[in-house]
C-alpha positions as CSV (number, residue, x, y, z in Angstrom):
1,X,47.1,-9.6,-86.0
2,X,45.0,-7.6,-83.9
3,X,41.3,-8.8,-83.7
4,X,39.2,-5.6,-85.1
5,X,36.3,-4.4,-83.0
6,X,33.0,-5.6,-83.0
7,X,30.9,-2.7,-84.8
8,X,27.7,-1.5,-82.5
9,X,24.0,-2.2,-83.4
10,X,21.6,0.8,-82.7
11,X,18.4,-0.4,-81.5
12,X,15.8,-1.0,-83.6
13,X,12.8,1.9,-83.9
14,X,9.2,1.1,-84.9
15,X,5.4,2.4,-84.6
16,X,3.5,0.7,-81.9
17,X,0.0,1.7,-80.8
18,X,-0.3,3.8,-77.9
19,X,-2.7,0.7,-76.4
20,X,0.4,-1.6,-76.4
21,X,2.3,0.7,-74.2
22,X,2.4,1.0,-70.4
23,X,4.5,3.0,-68.1
24,X,7.4,1.1,-66.5
25,X,8.0,0.9,-62.8
26,X,11.4,1.0,-63.5
27,X,11.3,4.6,-64.2
28,X,14.0,6.4,-62.0
29,X,12.4,9.7,-62.2
30,X,9.6,9.8,-59.2
31,X,9.4,13.9,-58.3
32,X,7.5,15.8,-60.5
33,X,9.0,19.0,-61.4
34,X,9.1,21.5,-64.4
35,X,6.9,22.0,-67.3
36,X,3.1,20.4,-66.6
37,X,1.9,17.6,-68.2
38,X,-1.0,19.7,-69.6
39,X,1.7,21.8,-71.3
40,X,3.8,18.9,-72.8
41,X,0.6,17.5,-74.3
42,X,-0.4,21.1,-76.0
43,X,3.4,21.1,-77.1
44,X,2.8,17.7,-78.7
45,X,-0.3,18.7,-80.3
46,X,0.9,21.8,-82.0
47,X,4.4,20.1,-82.9
48,X,4.3,16.4,-82.6
49,X,6.4,13.6,-81.1
50,X,10.1,15.5,-81.3
51,X,11.5,12.6,-79.5
52,X,10.6,9.0,-79.5
53,X,10.0,6.8,-76.1
54,X,12.2,4.1,-75.3
55,X,10.4,0.9,-74.2
56,X,11.6,-2.6,-74.1
57,X,9.1,-5.5,-74.6
58,X,6.9,-7.0,-71.7
59,X,7.7,-11.0,-71.0
60,X,5.3,-13.4,-69.6
61,X,6.3,-15.9,-67.0
62,X,8.3,-18.3,-69.4
63,X,10.0,-15.3,-70.8
64,X,8.0,-15.1,-74.0
65,X,6.7,-11.5,-75.3
66,X,3.6,-10.3,-74.7
67,X,2.7,-8.2,-77.3
68,X,2.7,-5.1,-74.9
69,X,5.9,-2.6,-74.1
70,X,6.5,-0.8,-71.4
71,X,8.2,2.7,-71.2
72,X,11.1,3.3,-68.5
73,X,12.1,6.1,-70.3
74,X,9.8,9.0,-71.6
75,X,7.2,8.4,-68.9
76,X,6.5,12.5,-69.2
77,X,5.9,12.0,-72.8
78,X,3.8,8.9,-72.0
79,X,1.0,10.6,-69.9
80,X,0.9,13.3,-72.4
81,X,0.0,11.8,-74.8
82,X,-2.4,9.6,-72.3
83,X,-3.9,13.1,-71.7
84,X,-4.4,13.6,-75.3
85,X,-6.1,10.1,-75.7
86,X,-8.5,11.2,-72.6
87,X,-9.3,14.4,-74.2
88,X,-10.3,12.7,-77.6
89,X,-7.5,14.9,-79.5
90,X,-5.7,11.4,-80.0
91,X,-7.2,7.7,-80.8
92,X,-5.6,5.2,-78.5
93,X,-4.1,3.2,-81.2
94,X,-2.4,5.8,-83.0
95,X,1.0,4.5,-83.6
96,X,3.8,5.8,-81.7
97,X,7.7,6.2,-82.5
98,X,9.4,4.1,-80.5
99,X,13.2,2.9,-80.2
100,X,12.9,-1.1,-78.7
101,X,15.5,-2.1,-76.7
102,X,16.3,-6.2,-76.8
103,X,14.1,-7.7,-73.6
104,X,17.1,-10.3,-73.0
105,X,19.9,-7.2,-72.6
106,X,22.4,-7.6,-69.8
107,X,22.1,-3.8,-69.7
108,X,19.5,-3.2,-66.5
109,X,16.0,-1.1,-67.5
110,X,16.6,1.3,-64.9
111,X,19.9,2.3,-66.3
112,X,18.4,3.2,-69.6
113,X,16.0,5.2,-67.6
114,X,18.8,7.0,-65.8
115,X,21.3,7.2,-68.9
116,X,18.4,9.1,-70.7
117,X,17.3,11.6,-67.7
118,X,21.6,11.9,-66.5
119,X,23.5,12.1,-69.9
120,X,20.7,15.2,-71.0
121,X,22.2,18.3,-70.7
122,X,20.0,21.6,-70.3
123,X,19.7,24.0,-73.5
124,X,22.3,27.1,-72.6
125,X,20.3,30.5,-71.7
126,X,22.1,32.0,-74.7
127,X,20.9,29.7,-77.2
128,X,17.6,30.4,-75.8
129,X,17.5,33.8,-75.9
130,X,18.6,33.7,-79.8
131,X,16.2,31.2,-80.7
132,X,13.3,33.3,-79.3
133,X,15.1,36.1,-81.3
134,X,15.0,34.2,-84.3
135,X,11.3,33.2,-83.9
136,X,10.8,37.2,-83.0
137,X,12.5,37.8,-86.5
138,X,10.1,35.5,-88.8
139,X,7.2,37.4,-87.0
140,X,6.0,35.9,-84.2
141,X,4.7,38.4,-81.3
142,X,6.0,38.4,-77.7
143,X,2.7,36.8,-76.7
144,X,2.7,34.2,-80.0
145,X,6.1,33.0,-78.6
146,X,4.7,33.1,-74.9
147,X,1.9,30.8,-76.2
148,X,3.9,28.4,-78.0
149,X,5.9,27.6,-74.9
150,X,3.9,28.3,-72.3
151,X,5.7,30.8,-70.6
152,X,4.7,34.7,-69.7
153,X,5.2,37.6,-72.3
154,X,7.3,39.2,-69.9
155,X,9.7,36.2,-69.9
156,X,9.9,36.1,-73.8
157,X,10.7,39.9,-73.7
158,X,13.4,39.9,-70.9
159,X,14.8,36.5,-73.1
160,X,14.6,38.6,-76.6
161,X,16.3,42.0,-74.6
162,X,18.9,39.5,-73.7
163,X,19.7,38.8,-77.0
164,X,19.8,42.3,-78.1
165,X,22.9,42.6,-75.9
166,X,26.3,43.4,-77.9
167,X,27.8,39.8,-79.4
168,X,31.1,40.8,-78.0
169,X,29.3,40.2,-74.3
170,X,27.7,37.5,-75.4
171,X,30.8,35.6,-76.7
172,X,32.1,36.5,-73.0
173,X,28.8,35.3,-71.4
174,X,29.8,32.2,-73.1
175,X,32.7,31.7,-72.1
176,X,32.0,32.0,-68.2
177,X,33.6,35.7,-68.4
178,X,30.3,36.9,-66.9
179,X,27.2,36.0,-65.0
180,X,23.8,35.9,-66.0
181,X,22.7,38.4,-63.7
182,X,25.7,41.0,-65.1
183,X,24.3,40.3,-68.6
184,X,21.1,41.1,-67.5
185,X,22.0,44.4,-65.8
186,X,23.5,45.4,-69.8
187,X,19.9,45.1,-70.9
188,X,19.1,48.6,-69.8
189,X,20.6,50.2,-72.4
190,X,20.6,49.4,-76.4
191,X,23.9,51.2,-77.0
192,X,26.8,48.2,-77.7
193,X,29.4,50.2,-77.9
194,X,28.3,51.8,-74.7
195,X,28.2,48.5,-73.1
196,X,31.6,47.1,-74.2
197,X,32.9,50.2,-72.8
198,X,31.3,50.1,-69.4
199,X,32.5,46.1,-69.3
200,X,36.0,47.4,-70.2
201,X,35.9,49.8,-67.7
202,X,35.0,47.0,-64.8
203,X,36.5,44.0,-66.0
204,X,39.5,44.5,-63.8
205,X,37.9,46.3,-61.2
206,X,36.9,44.4,-57.8
207,X,33.2,46.0,-57.9
208,X,31.4,45.0,-61.1
209,X,28.6,43.9,-59.4
210,X,25.0,44.2,-61.7
211,X,23.8,47.5,-60.1
212,X,27.3,49.1,-60.9
213,X,26.8,48.0,-64.2
214,X,23.2,49.5,-64.5
215,X,24.5,52.8,-62.7
216,X,27.2,53.2,-65.2
217,X,25.2,52.8,-68.2
218,X,22.2,54.9,-66.7
219,X,24.6,57.5,-65.4
220,X,23.8,60.1,-68.0
221,X,20.4,59.6,-68.6
222,X,17.7,60.7,-65.6
223,X,15.0,58.6,-64.0
224,X,11.6,58.6,-64.3
225,X,11.0,59.7,-60.9
226,X,12.7,62.7,-61.2
227,X,10.8,65.8,-60.4
228,X,11.2,67.1,-64.1
229,X,9.9,63.7,-65.1
230,X,7.1,63.8,-63.1
231,X,6.0,67.3,-63.8
232,X,6.3,66.5,-67.6
233,X,4.9,63.3,-67.7
234,X,6.9,60.3,-69.1
235,X,4.5,59.7,-71.6
236,X,4.9,63.3,-73.0
237,X,8.2,62.9,-73.1
238,X,7.8,59.8,-75.0
239,X,5.4,61.4,-77.6
240,X,8.0,64.1,-77.9
241,X,10.6,61.2,-79.5
242,X,12.1,60.9,-76.2
243,X,13.7,57.0,-75.4
244,X,13.2,55.5,-72.3
245,X,15.4,52.4,-71.0
246,X,13.7,50.2,-68.8
247,X,14.9,47.2,-66.7
248,X,12.7,44.2,-67.4
249,X,14.5,42.2,-64.1
250,X,14.2,44.9,-61.5
251,X,12.3,47.2,-60.2
252,X,13.4,50.5,-62.1
253,X,10.5,53.1,-60.9
254,X,9.6,53.7,-64.4
255,X,13.0,53.3,-65.8
256,X,15.6,56.2,-67.1
257,X,14.6,58.9,-69.6
258,X,17.5,59.0,-72.2
259,X,17.5,62.4,-73.5
260,X,18.4,65.0,-70.6
261,X,18.1,67.8,-73.0
262,X,14.7,67.2,-74.5
263,X,13.6,66.8,-70.9
264,X,14.6,70.1,-69.9
265,X,13.2,71.7,-73.2
266,X,10.1,70.2,-72.1
267,X,10.1,71.6,-69.2
268,X,10.8,75.1,-70.0
269,X,8.2,75.0,-72.6
270,X,5.3,74.4,-69.9
271,X,7.0,76.6,-67.5
272,X,6.5,79.3,-69.8
273,X,3.0,78.7,-70.9
274,X,1.7,78.5,-67.1
275,X,3.7,81.7,-66.5
276,X,1.8,83.3,-69.7
277,X,-1.2,82.6,-68.2
278,X,-0.7,83.8,-64.7
279,X,1.0,86.6,-66.2
280,X,-2.5,87.7,-67.6
281,X,-3.6,88.2,-63.8
282,X,-1.4,91.3,-63.9
283,X,1.7,90.8,-61.8
284,X,4.6,92.7,-63.0
285,X,7.5,90.3,-63.2
286,X,7.2,86.5,-62.9
287,X,10.5,84.3,-62.4
288,X,10.3,80.4,-63.5
289,X,12.9,78.2,-62.5
290,X,12.5,74.7,-62.4
291,X,14.8,74.3,-58.9
292,X,14.4,77.8,-56.9
293,X,17.0,77.7,-53.9
294,X,16.1,78.1,-50.3
295,X,15.4,81.4,-49.4
296,X,14.3,82.5,-52.6
297,X,11.8,85.3,-51.6
298,X,14.6,86.7,-49.1
299,X,14.6,90.1,-49.0
300,X,11.2,90.6,-50.3
301,X,7.7,91.6,-49.1
302,X,4.9,89.5,-48.9
303,X,1.9,91.1,-49.8
304,X,-1.7,90.9,-47.9
305,X,-4.4,88.1,-49.4
306,X,-7.3,86.5,-48.9
307,X,-9.0,83.3,-49.9
308,X,-11.9,83.0,-51.6
309,X,-15.2,82.3,-50.5
310,X,-17.1,79.0,-51.3
311,X,-20.3,79.3,-51.9
312,X,-23.3,77.9,-50.2
313,X,-23.1,74.7,-52.7
314,X,-19.4,74.4,-52.4
315,X,-19.8,74.4,-48.4
316,X,-22.4,72.1,-48.6
317,X,-20.3,69.5,-50.9
318,X,-17.2,69.9,-48.4
319,X,-19.3,69.2,-45.5
320,X,-20.9,66.1,-47.5
321,X,-17.6,64.7,-48.6
322,X,-16.3,65.0,-45.1
323,X,-19.0,63.1,-43.5
324,X,-18.2,60.4,-46.0
325,X,-14.4,59.9,-45.4
326,X,-15.4,60.0,-41.6
327,X,-18.0,57.2,-42.0
328,X,-15.8,54.9,-44.4
329,X,-12.6,55.8,-42.0
330,X,-14.8,54.7,-38.5
331,X,-16.1,51.3,-41.0
332,X,-12.8,49.9,-41.5
333,X,-10.6,51.2,-39.2
334,X,-7.4,50.5,-39.3
335,X,-8.0,47.1,-41.6
336,X,-6.9,46.6,-45.1
337,X,-9.3,48.8,-47.4
338,X,-10.4,47.3,-50.4
339,X,-9.3,48.5,-53.7
340,X,-12.7,50.6,-54.6
341,X,-13.0,51.8,-51.0
342,X,-9.0,53.0,-51.1
343,X,-9.7,54.9,-54.8
344,X,-13.0,56.3,-53.1
345,X,-11.0,57.6,-50.2
346,X,-8.1,58.9,-52.2
347,X,-10.5,60.9,-54.7
348,X,-12.2,62.6,-51.8
349,X,-8.6,63.7,-50.6
350,X,-8.1,65.1,-53.7
351,X,-11.2,67.3,-53.3
352,X,-10.9,68.8,-49.7
353,X,-7.1,69.3,-50.8
354,X,-8.6,71.4,-53.8
355,X,-10.7,73.2,-51.4
356,X,-8.1,74.0,-48.7
357,X,-5.8,75.4,-51.5
358,X,-8.1,77.7,-53.6
359,X,-6.8,80.5,-55.3
360,X,-6.5,84.1,-53.2
361,X,-7.5,87.7,-54.0
362,X,-5.2,90.4,-53.8
363,X,-5.5,93.9,-54.1
364,X,-5.2,95.2,-57.9
365,X,-3.2,97.8,-56.9
366,X,-0.5,95.6,-54.8
367,X,-0.6,92.9,-57.9
368,X,0.6,95.8,-60.6
369,X,4.0,96.2,-58.6
370,X,4.2,92.6,-57.1
371,X,5.4,89.4,-58.8
372,X,5.1,85.6,-58.3
373,X,8.0,82.8,-58.1
374,X,6.9,79.1,-60.8
375,X,8.6,76.3,-59.7
376,X,8.4,72.5,-59.2
377,X,8.9,70.7,-56.1
378,X,10.7,67.5,-55.5
379,X,7.1,65.6,-56.2
380,X,7.2,67.1,-59.3
381,X,3.6,69.2,-58.6
382,X,3.8,72.7,-59.7
383,X,4.3,75.5,-57.0
384,X,3.2,79.1,-58.0
385,X,3.9,81.3,-55.3
386,X,2.4,85.1,-55.8
387,X,2.7,88.0,-53.7
388,X,6.3,89.3,-53.3
389,X,7.2,92.9,-53.7
390,X,10.9,93.8,-54.8
391,X,12.6,97.0,-52.8
392,X,12.5,99.3,-55.5
393,X,8.7,98.2,-56.6
394,X,7.5,99.6,-53.1
395,X,5.5,102.4,-53.4
396,X,7.2,106.1,-53.1
397,X,6.3,108.6,-50.8
398,X,4.5,111.7,-51.0
399,X,7.0,114.7,-50.9
400,X,6.4,118.3,-50.8
401,X,2.7,117.6,-51.1
402,X,2.9,115.9,-53.8
403,X,0.7,112.5,-53.3
404,X,1.3,109.2,-55.0
405,X,-1.4,107.8,-57.4
406,X,-4.2,105.7,-55.7
407,X,-2.0,102.4,-54.6
408,X,1.2,104.1,-54.6
409,X,1.8,103.3,-58.6
410,X,2.5,105.5,-61.3
411,X,1.3,105.4,-64.4
412,X,3.0,103.7,-67.4
413,X,5.6,106.4,-69.4
414,X,3.1,105.9,-72.5
415,X,0.2,106.4,-70.1
416,X,-1.1,103.0,-70.8
417,X,-2.6,101.5,-67.4
418,X,-1.4,98.0,-68.8
419,X,0.4,96.5,-66.2
420,X,4.2,95.5,-67.7
421,X,5.3,91.8,-67.3
422,X,9.1,90.9,-67.0
423,X,9.2,87.4,-67.3
424,X,13.1,85.5,-66.7
425,X,13.8,82.8,-68.5
426,X,14.6,78.9,-66.5
427,X,18.0,78.5,-65.3
428,X,19.2,75.5,-64.3
429,X,21.4,76.1,-61.3
430,X,25.0,74.9,-62.0
431,X,27.5,73.3,-59.4
432,X,31.3,75.2,-59.6
433,X,33.1,71.8,-60.7
434,X,36.3,71.0,-58.8
435,X,39.9,70.4,-60.0
436,X,40.0,67.8,-63.2
437,X,42.7,65.7,-61.7
438,X,45.6,66.4,-59.5
439,X,49.1,67.6,-60.6
440,X,50.4,64.9,-57.3
441,X,49.9,63.4,-54.4
442,X,49.9,66.5,-51.9
443,X,46.6,67.5,-50.6
444,X,45.4,70.6,-51.4
445,X,43.1,72.9,-49.8
446,X,39.5,73.2,-50.5
447,X,37.4,75.9,-52.9
448,X,36.6,78.6,-51.4
449,X,33.0,78.5,-52.5
450,X,32.7,74.8,-51.9
451,X,33.4,75.9,-48.0
452,X,30.7,78.6,-48.1
453,X,28.4,75.9,-49.3
454,X,29.1,73.3,-46.5
455,X,28.8,76.1,-44.2
456,X,25.7,77.1,-45.5
457,X,24.1,73.3,-44.6
458,X,25.9,73.9,-41.1
459,X,23.9,77.2,-40.7
460,X,20.6,75.6,-41.8
461,X,21.3,72.8,-39.4
462,X,22.0,74.6,-36.5
463,X,19.1,76.6,-36.7
464,X,16.9,73.9,-36.9
465,X,18.9,72.6,-33.6
466,X,18.4,76.3,-31.8
467,X,14.8,76.2,-32.5
468,X,14.1,72.7,-31.3
469,X,16.1,73.4,-28.1
470,X,14.4,76.5,-26.3
471,X,17.3,76.6,-23.5
472,X,20.0,77.6,-25.9
473,X,17.9,79.7,-28.1
474,X,17.0,81.6,-24.6
475,X,20.9,81.4,-23.5
476,X,21.9,82.6,-27.0
477,X,19.4,85.7,-26.8
478,X,20.2,86.7,-23.7
479,X,24.1,86.5,-24.2
480,X,23.1,88.8,-27.0
481,X,21.4,91.0,-24.8
482,X,24.1,91.3,-22.0
483,X,27.0,92.1,-24.2
484,X,24.2,95.2,-25.8
485,X,23.5,96.1,-22.4
486,X,27.3,96.1,-20.6
487,X,28.9,96.6,-23.6
488,X,27.5,100.1,-24.4
489,X,27.0,100.5,-27.8
490,X,24.8,102.8,-29.1
491,X,21.0,102.0,-29.5
492,X,19.2,102.6,-32.3
493,X,15.5,102.2,-31.4
494,X,13.7,101.5,-28.1
495,X,15.5,98.0,-27.9
496,X,18.5,97.5,-29.3
497,X,17.5,93.5,-29.3
498,X,17.3,92.3,-32.7
499,X,17.3,89.1,-35.3
500,X,18.7,89.9,-38.1
501,X,17.7,87.2,-40.5
502,X,20.7,86.0,-42.5
503,X,20.4,85.0,-46.0
504,X,22.3,82.2,-47.8
505,X,23.5,83.6,-51.1
506,X,25.5,80.3,-52.3
507,X,23.9,77.1,-51.5
508,X,24.2,73.5,-53.4
509,X,20.9,72.7,-55.3
510,X,19.7,70.3,-52.4
511,X,19.8,72.5,-49.1
512,X,16.1,73.3,-49.7
513,X,15.2,69.2,-49.4
514,X,17.3,68.8,-46.6
515,X,15.8,67.6,-43.2
516,X,16.6,71.1,-41.6
517,X,15.0,73.4,-44.3
518,X,11.8,70.9,-44.3
519,X,11.7,71.2,-40.3
520,X,12.1,75.0,-40.3
521,X,10.0,75.4,-43.1
522,X,7.2,73.6,-41.8
523,X,7.6,75.1,-38.2
524,X,7.9,78.5,-40.0
525,X,4.2,78.3,-41.6
526,X,2.7,76.5,-38.7
527,X,3.4,79.7,-36.9
528,X,2.7,81.8,-40.0
529,X,-1.1,80.4,-39.7
530,X,-1.3,81.5,-36.1
531,X,0.1,84.5,-35.9
532,X,-2.0,87.7,-36.4
533,X,0.4,90.0,-38.5
534,X,-1.0,93.5,-39.2
535,X,-1.8,95.2,-36.4
536,X,0.9,96.1,-34.2
537,X,-1.2,96.2,-30.8
538,X,-3.2,92.8,-31.7
539,X,0.4,91.2,-32.4
540,X,1.2,92.7,-28.7
541,X,-2.0,91.0,-27.4
542,X,-1.8,87.7,-28.6
543,X,2.0,87.2,-27.9
544,X,0.9,88.4,-24.2
545,X,-1.7,85.5,-24.1
546,X,0.3,83.0,-25.0
547,X,1.4,80.4,-22.0
548,X,4.7,80.1,-21.2
549,X,5.6,77.1,-23.2
550,X,4.3,78.3,-26.7
551,X,6.3,81.9,-26.0
552,X,9.5,80.0,-25.7
553,X,8.9,77.7,-28.7
554,X,8.2,81.2,-30.6
555,X,11.3,82.8,-29.5
556,X,13.4,79.9,-30.2
557,X,12.1,80.1,-33.6
558,X,12.6,83.8,-34.4
559,X,16.2,83.7,-32.9
560,X,17.0,80.4,-34.9
561,X,16.6,83.1,-38.0
562,X,19.9,85.0,-36.9
563,X,21.9,81.8,-36.7
564,X,25.1,82.7,-38.9
565,X,27.7,80.1,-38.8
566,X,29.0,80.9,-42.7
567,X,32.6,81.1,-43.6
568,X,33.2,84.3,-45.3
569,X,36.9,85.5,-46.4
570,X,38.1,88.1,-43.8
571,X,38.5,91.4,-45.5
572,X,41.3,93.5,-43.3
573,X,39.8,96.6,-45.4
574,X,36.6,96.8,-43.8
575,X,34.2,95.5,-46.0
576,X,32.8,92.2,-44.7
577,X,33.9,90.4,-42.0
578,X,37.1,90.7,-39.8
579,X,39.2,88.1,-39.0
580,X,38.2,88.6,-35.6
581,X,34.5,88.5,-36.6
582,X,34.9,85.3,-38.4
583,X,36.4,83.7,-35.6
584,X,34.4,84.7,-32.8
585,X,31.4,83.6,-35.4
586,X,32.7,80.0,-35.9
587,X,33.4,79.6,-31.9
588,X,30.0,80.9,-31.2
589,X,28.7,78.6,-33.8
590,X,30.4,75.5,-32.2
591,X,29.5,76.3,-28.8
592,X,25.9,76.6,-30.5
593,X,26.5,72.7,-31.7
594,X,27.9,71.9,-28.6
595,X,25.1,72.7,-26.8
596,X,22.1,71.8,-28.7
597,X,24.1,68.5,-29.8
598,X,24.2,68.9,-33.7
599,X,25.6,66.2,-35.2
600,X,25.6,66.9,-39.2
601,X,25.7,63.3,-39.9
602,X,22.4,63.1,-38.0
603,X,21.3,66.7,-39.8
604,X,21.2,64.7,-43.1
605,X,24.5,65.7,-44.5
606,X,26.2,62.8,-46.4
607,X,29.2,63.1,-49.2
608,X,28.0,62.6,-53.0
609,X,29.9,63.3,-56.0
610,X,27.8,66.6,-56.2
611,X,28.2,67.6,-52.6
612,X,31.9,67.4,-52.4
613,X,33.2,64.8,-53.9
614,X,33.2,65.6,-57.1
615,X,34.6,69.1,-56.3
616,X,37.8,68.4,-54.8
617,X,40.9,66.9,-55.9
618,X,41.7,63.3,-56.1
619,X,43.9,63.2,-53.1
620,X,41.1,65.1,-51.0
621,X,39.0,61.9,-52.3
622,X,41.1,59.3,-51.1
623,X,41.7,61.1,-47.7
624,X,38.1,60.9,-47.2
625,X,38.1,57.5,-47.9
626,X,41.1,56.2,-45.9
627,X,39.2,58.4,-42.8
628,X,35.9,57.0,-43.4
629,X,36.2,53.7,-44.5
630,X,39.7,52.1,-44.6
631,X,43.3,52.7,-46.0
632,X,42.4,49.3,-47.8
633,X,39.3,50.8,-49.6
634,X,41.6,53.9,-50.3
635,X,44.1,51.4,-52.2
636,X,41.2,49.9,-54.3
637,X,40.3,53.2,-55.9
638,X,43.3,54.9,-56.0
639,X,43.7,53.9,-60.0
640,X,40.1,55.0,-61.2
641,X,39.8,58.4,-63.1
642,X,38.7,61.1,-60.5
643,X,34.7,60.7,-61.7
644,X,34.9,57.5,-61.6
645,X,36.5,57.5,-58.2
646,X,34.0,60.0,-56.9
647,X,31.3,57.6,-57.4
648,X,33.0,54.9,-55.5
649,X,33.8,56.8,-52.8
650,X,30.1,58.2,-52.3
651,X,29.8,54.4,-52.1
652,X,32.0,53.3,-49.6
653,X,31.5,56.7,-47.4
654,X,27.6,56.7,-47.8
655,X,27.1,55.3,-44.0
656,X,30.4,56.1,-42.3
657,X,29.5,59.3,-40.6
658,X,32.3,61.2,-42.4
659,X,32.4,64.8,-42.4
660,X,34.6,67.3,-44.4
661,X,36.8,69.8,-42.0
662,X,34.1,72.5,-42.8
663,X,31.4,70.7,-40.7
664,X,33.6,69.2,-37.8
665,X,33.6,70.7,-34.5
666,X,36.4,72.8,-34.2
667,X,38.7,73.7,-30.9
668,X,38.8,77.0,-30.7
669,X,40.3,77.2,-27.0
670,X,43.8,77.4,-28.6
671,X,44.3,81.4,-29.8
672,X,44.7,81.9,-33.0
673,X,48.0,83.5,-34.4
674,X,48.2,87.1,-35.2
675,X,49.1,88.1,-38.6
676,X,51.9,90.4,-38.6
677,X,52.1,94.0,-39.4
678,X,51.0,94.4,-43.3
679,X,50.0,90.7,-43.6
680,X,46.6,89.3,-44.6
681,X,45.2,87.4,-41.9
682,X,45.4,83.5,-41.7
683,X,42.4,81.4,-43.4
684,X,41.7,77.8,-42.2
685,X,44.4,75.1,-43.3
686,X,41.6,73.4,-45.3
687,X,40.3,76.3,-47.5
688,X,42.3,77.3,-50.9
689,X,43.8,80.8,-50.5
690,X,44.7,80.9,-53.9
691,X,42.3,79.6,-56.5
692,X,41.3,82.6,-58.8
693,X,37.9,81.3,-59.5
694,X,36.8,80.4,-56.4
695,X,38.3,83.9,-54.9
696,X,36.0,85.9,-57.5
697,X,33.0,83.6,-56.6
698,X,33.6,84.6,-52.9
699,X,34.3,88.4,-53.3
700,X,30.5,87.9,-54.9
701,X,29.1,86.1,-52.3
702,X,30.9,88.8,-49.6
703,X,29.3,91.5,-51.7
704,X,26.0,89.8,-50.5
705,X,26.2,88.4,-47.5
706,X,25.1,89.6,-44.4
707,X,27.7,89.9,-41.5
708,X,26.9,89.0,-38.0
709,X,28.7,92.0,-36.5
C-alpha cells in the first residue's frame, strides 16, 4: 500500500507594525536598478501595498524570538514604506501585510530572497500595451497614465500606438514571429489591412528590416519635408482634413502626409491665388507649375529691370542691422552661440535678405507683352521669375512708314487698354512609365524616351565639366574654329564661330536639382551679375579689361552651353540629325568626357525607381543588379513583382557606381557598320527601335530638338 504524499502547508500571513520590521543582511539584491524608491513610494501611496513582504522572526542568542522581524525579500518595498514614514504620510506603527517564514526552517534565508527575485517573470510588452490601452479606454489621458506609472507621456503614447497595431500582428509578435522593432515600424500606419498586406509581402523575404516596413507603409504618402508640404504648411493640410502619419519611435522629419491629392489641390489653390495677385501687375501671361523643368525659359527674351531704390530710412536700417550683425559675430566668434543670440542673428539675416530681394521695376510697355513663371523651389519657397517675352509677342517692326504704337504694343481688338492675362493651370510633370512586366527572360532594348532623358543628364554634366576645365573648353572651341576655317564652310557673319545653346526638351523631374544643374546656374548668375549687358561697346571694353584667367573662365562657361550629348533618332530624310551626325556627336562627347575626367557617378547620377529602374523590364533590372551588386543579390530579388524588384534594386545599387549603357563611355574607334541601300541606319543595341509609344514621344522631341550640325 503506497504511502500518501504529505500535503504542503503554506506560510502564514499576518499584519506586523512597521516599526517591528528591519532589513535583512541576507537579501541577495545589492545593486540598485530600475524604478527609484521615490516612485515606488508614490505608487504605494496611491494604490496601497500590492505585494506582501517576506519576513522571518529575529532570534536572540538563545534561539528565542525577539518580536522583531527581518525582511530578506521585499527590501525595495520596505525602503519605500520607510520613506513614507519619514515624509509623515504613514505612521510608524502602521500594520504591514507580511508572509512569515518559520525561523527554524531548513531553507536558508538567502534562498527565500533569491527565489523571489529569480522566479519573477517580467510582464510581456504586449500585456503592457494592452493594459495601457484599457486605462486609456476608461478615460485616462496620456499624461494621467504617465503620472500614475512615473514614465513620460511619450512613453505612454508609444505603447498606446503599439496597442493599435493589427491584432493579427500582435498574435505573430506574441508567438515570437516578429521582433519588437518590427512591430514598432508598423505603427506609422493605422490601416490594419495595409499592415497585414505588408507583413504578408515581407514574411518570407530576406529583407524585412524595420526600415523596409516603414518604407512600404509610406510609399503612397508624401514626406512632410517635401517641397509641396513645406510650401503649403502641414498645419494648413491638417486643417483641410489631411492626415499625418507619425513615427513615435524614430525621427521622421515631421512624418508623412497621407493624402497626396489633397496636398496637390492645396498647392494648386495657393499658386493660383498668388498668380491672381501677380496678374494685377499687368503681365500678359503667367505660367504656374509646381515643378518647372530645367531650362523652362529657353528661347524667351528677358526684359531689362531695375531694382527699387531704398529710402533713406531703409538704408539707415540696413546699415544698423549690418553693424549689429558684425558686432555680435566678432563678440562670439566661432563659439557656440546662446539661443537668444542665435535667434537674433537669424532675424537680422532674414531682414537683410528682404532688402536684397526687394521688388524690381519694369517698363510698363515691356510688362504688357511679357510674362512670369511661378513655381516652388526644393525648400518649399515661392519662386516668381518675371519678365520674359515670347518670340510671337516681340514688338513688330514698322512697315512702309507705319510706325508701331509706343512700346511696340498694339491696342486690343475691342479698343481696351487693359492687358489680357492668360493663366495656365498647374501641371505636374509625369514620367513615361516603362513596361509593366517581362514576357520572358530576354533583355529587351531600352525605351527611346528613357535614353533621351539619360543623355540629357549626361549633357548637363558634360557642360559643367567643360566649363570647369578651361583648357578643354578652349581646345574644343579651337577645334570647331579650325573645322570652320579649313572646311570651306560658307560664313553667315563677321565670325563664323558661335555657340548655339542646346535646349533639353526631354528630361526627368530631378534634373534641375542635380549637382551639375546647380553648379551651372550658380556660375551663370555670378557672371550675369558682373557682365554689362545692353551696350555692345561697353561689353567689348569690359571683356577687353578682364585678366587672362577671367577671360578663360568666361570662355569656358560660354562654350559649355553649346555641348550637346543628346541621343536623337537619326532621320535619313534630312529632318533632324543624320546617322553620321549622331555618331560624330556621341564620339566627340566621349572625347570631352575623357578629357575632362567626367564620371557620371561623381556627377551625382544614381539609379532610382523614377529615373531608370521603374521604367525598364524586369530582365533589365536583374541585369543591372548582377553587374552592380552580384549574382546572389539578383537571385534574392528575382521572385519579386516588378515594383518591389525596382525598389530593392535601387537600394542594392545605391552606392555601387553602376551606370546604364547610355551613360557609359563608349569606344567609338571601331568603324560603324554602314546600312545597305534602302535600309535605315542601325540604332545602338541598348535602344528600343520598335516601341511605338516611345517612338512617338521621340518624334515629338526630335521636332523641337536642336541638332549640333
